[in-house]
N, C-alpha and C positions, 0 to 999 in steps of 0.2 A: 477486508480481511479481519478487521477488528470487530465486526458485528457478531461473528461466531468464533471466539478465540479457541474453542475446543475442537474445531475441525482440524483434520490433518492438513499440513501445509500444501500437500499435493492438490487436495480438493479445492482449497481456497485460491490457489494460484491458477488452477485450470479455469476459473471463472473469468480470468483476465488474459492469460497467455495461452498459446497453443501448446500441445503436449510436448513437442520438441523444444520449445522455448523454456518450458518448465524444467526439463531435464538439463538443458544448458545452464540455466540460472542456478540450479541446484549444484552442479559441478563447480561453477565459477565462485559461488558464495559459500560453499561448504554446508549447504542447507540439507538437513535430513527430512525428506519429504513425508515420512511416516509420522514424524513428531507433530504435535499440535502447534497451531499458530502462536499460542501464548509462550512457547519456548524459544521463539525466534529472538535473536539479539537486535538491538537498535541498528547495528551495522547491516544486518541481513535485511531488515525492513527498508533501509535506505537503498541498498543495492536493488531490491525488487522495485522500488519506486522509480529509481533512475532508469532501470531497464524498461519499465512500462512507458516512461516518457519517450524513450528512444524507439521502441519497436511496435508499440500498440497505437493505432490511430486514435485521435482524440474522441471520436464518436463512441469508442468502446471503453473509454476510461470510466471507472466507477463514478456514479453520481453522488454528490454530497446530499445527505439527508438533513432536511431542515430540523427535524425533531432531534437528531443526534448532535448536530453541530450548528450553532448559531453564531454567525460572525458579526461583530459590531466594530465599526471603525471610529477611532478617535484621532483627531488631528492635533499634533503638537508642533506648531511651526511648520517646517518643511517635511518632517518625518511623519509617517503614518504608523500607528500601532494597531495590531489586531488583537482583539480579546475574544476568546472562546468561552462560551458559557454552556 
């Protein structure tokens, strides 16, 4: 969704969810589907993400782009820290 922040939320969400799921998610989270993705609150992004984990099979989850997100792991004792560059 963040690759194209000027897209309407409806268009971006339909790449992940079915049409009915988009409607239900919109009603549940108070999301205005005609507004662009960049107007969504952090809470709305979280609700979309959690809903995706619940209803969308893993094979349909968006893929991480190596050029956009590079993950490096640094270990400090027992904890692991993720750094995005």
